[in-house]
N, C-alpha and C positions, 0 to 999 in steps of 0.2 A: 823843339822839338815841334813835327809836323799836327799833332795830336796829343796836344796839353791838355786839354778838356778830360780824356779819357785817363789820365794822370791826376789829375780831381777826383774824376767816378772813382778812380779804384781806390783813391786815401780814402774817399768816404764810405766805401762798401770794409777797410780796414778799420774803421773808428772805435770801433772795440778792441782794436788788437796794438792799440799806443801806449807806449809804457814810458814811464821818464826815463831819462836821460841819465848816465852813472854818476852820481855825486848829487842827485836834482835833493836829497832829503836831506842832504850835507850843504844846500844853499851854496853847493860850486858849479862853477861848469852852465853848461847850456841851461837856461830856465825854462823846461819847456819839456814836450813829450815826444817821439817818432814811435814809426812802424818801418820796416824795411820795404824797397820799395822793388819794381818787380826783376827778375833779373834782366828782362831782354830790354829795362832804361840801362840798370848799370853795366849791361854790355856793351850795348850802342853808343854811351856814354866814353866808355875808355876808349874807345877805336876812335871819337871825334878830338878827345880831348889833350889824349898823349900827344901827339905829333905839333898840335895846338902851343903847347906848353913848350915843347922843345923850341919850337920855331919861333915863339917872341920874348921867350925869357931866358934863352941866353944858356939853357939847359944840353949841358954836353949827350951827343949822339946815344953813348956807348953806354949809360947807365941803367941800372935795374929800375923797374918798374912797378909799386906796390898800391892798390887800392884799398881803403877803407871800405866798408858796407854803406850803400846810399839811402839813407831814409827820407822818410817824409816828415818834417820836424814841423811843430805848432808852440810857439811859445804862449805858455801859460799862467806863469809864476805872476801874482800881482807885484806891483808897485813895493809895497809894504814887507812882503814877504821875503826880499830879494837878499842875497848876505850881503857881507863888505865888498867881495872880490867878483860879485857882478852887478855893480855900481859901478863898474872903471872902465875903462879899455882893457882888452884883453891882447895876448899874441897866441897863436897853437902852436907853434913849435917856433926853436931858435934854429934849427937846423937848414939851411943855404934851399934847399929846392925840395921845399914842402907848400902845397897849392892845396888851398878851398877852391873846392868847384858851387857854386850855389844857383840852383834853378830855381826863379821867384814863381810861384804856382798863386801868388795873392798879386793887386794893383797897389798904385803908391798912393793909395790911403794908409798901407799898410808900414811907411817908412822905407826903410834899405839899409843900406850898411855904411856906416858911418868911420870914417878914419884919422888918427889923431899922434899931437906930439905929448911927449912927457917932456913939462915946462922945465922941473927940475935937473935932468938930464940932458934933454933935447934930441932926447933918443925917437924917432919913430918908426923903426925899425928895429928888429932884438935879436941879437945871432947869438954865436955862442963867445963872443968876445966881451959882449957887455951884457949877456943876461946876469949875470948875477951883482952886478952893480943895479942893472934895473931894478934887480927885486927888492936887494937892501934899502934902496931909497923907497921904491915903492911902497915896501913894507912899512918903514918909519910912519910913512904920511898916515898910512890907514890907521897904525898905533898911535900915531899924536892926535889923529882926528878923523871919525869915521866918514864915511862919504855919505853925501845925502840920499836917503830914504828914494829912488828913481829911477828907471833906465836911462843912461848916460845919453845924451845927445850931444848937445851944444859945448861950446867952451867954461870951461871953470880957472879956478887959482890953480889945477894941478895938469891938466891935457887942455891945448889947443886944439881944435877943432879946422880939420884940415881939408874938410870936404867929405862929400854923399855919393852913391851909388844906389841914386832911387830903385825901391821897387819898381818894375813894370813887370804884368801877368805874361809870361813865358822869355824874360829876360837871363839869359845866363852868363853870372860873374864867376871871375877866375882873377885871384888875389892870392901873393905870398902870406902862408898863415903867419909871416915872421912880423907882418907887420901889426902897429897896437890899431886897434877895432874894435868896432861894437855893432851891434845891433840896435837901430834905430827904431823905437817902440811906440807905436799909436795906443796907449792903457786903455782909451776909453774904447778902440774898436776889436785891434788884438786878440787879446786874453782872451783866449776859448779851444776849448777841445774840438771845434766843429768846421773839420776841414775846408767845407764850402763857405765857411763866413770869418775863417781867421788869419793868421798871418803864416801860411802855408808855404813852404820852401821843399827843396829837394838839397840835401848837403851830401858834400863827400869831400874825401879829402885823398890827393893825390900827392907819395912821394916816390923824390929821385935820388937814388943812394949808389956810389961806386960800388960794382962788383964784389963779394968777398974774395 
């Protein structure tokens, strides 16, 4: 963005309007809080990202385009509070043209986004064809032994760390929502509801579907 500091200032002004993400109380989903971003950012982002995704991810030109709300997001949940599903890599959707679009409004000290392979199945990407098998195996693993009480980052016996896109202020990241991924979090500094100090990002999701 040409003026990312203005977005940070807007998030600070909205600090009292941040609310928990859906399923926060159930210890599922994003472990933090959010506030809706300005409509101008949402409009600019859509105009920028739609042609970029179609050009770089082999998305057909004719498909319909839908975007979620753009939300300022802050990771706030302490490691000891995380539910089992928040302690392992996840996927956002198993559809072929679902994309996460993430703008970092924090620096590299706040980690980044890590990507993983599930060792038991060999899956790195969850599709309509392998989704049920992956979920069956991963839930069996969780039921046999709960994941360690931490934000997931490096490899363990169940998932292999493949690499990370580091956080960098004003870096825009686009990736398939079907990839197994996790926020790499620095609990010592990142878990705060202060937008000027925490792991502040702007999160959006873009879906491209065949017309009805």
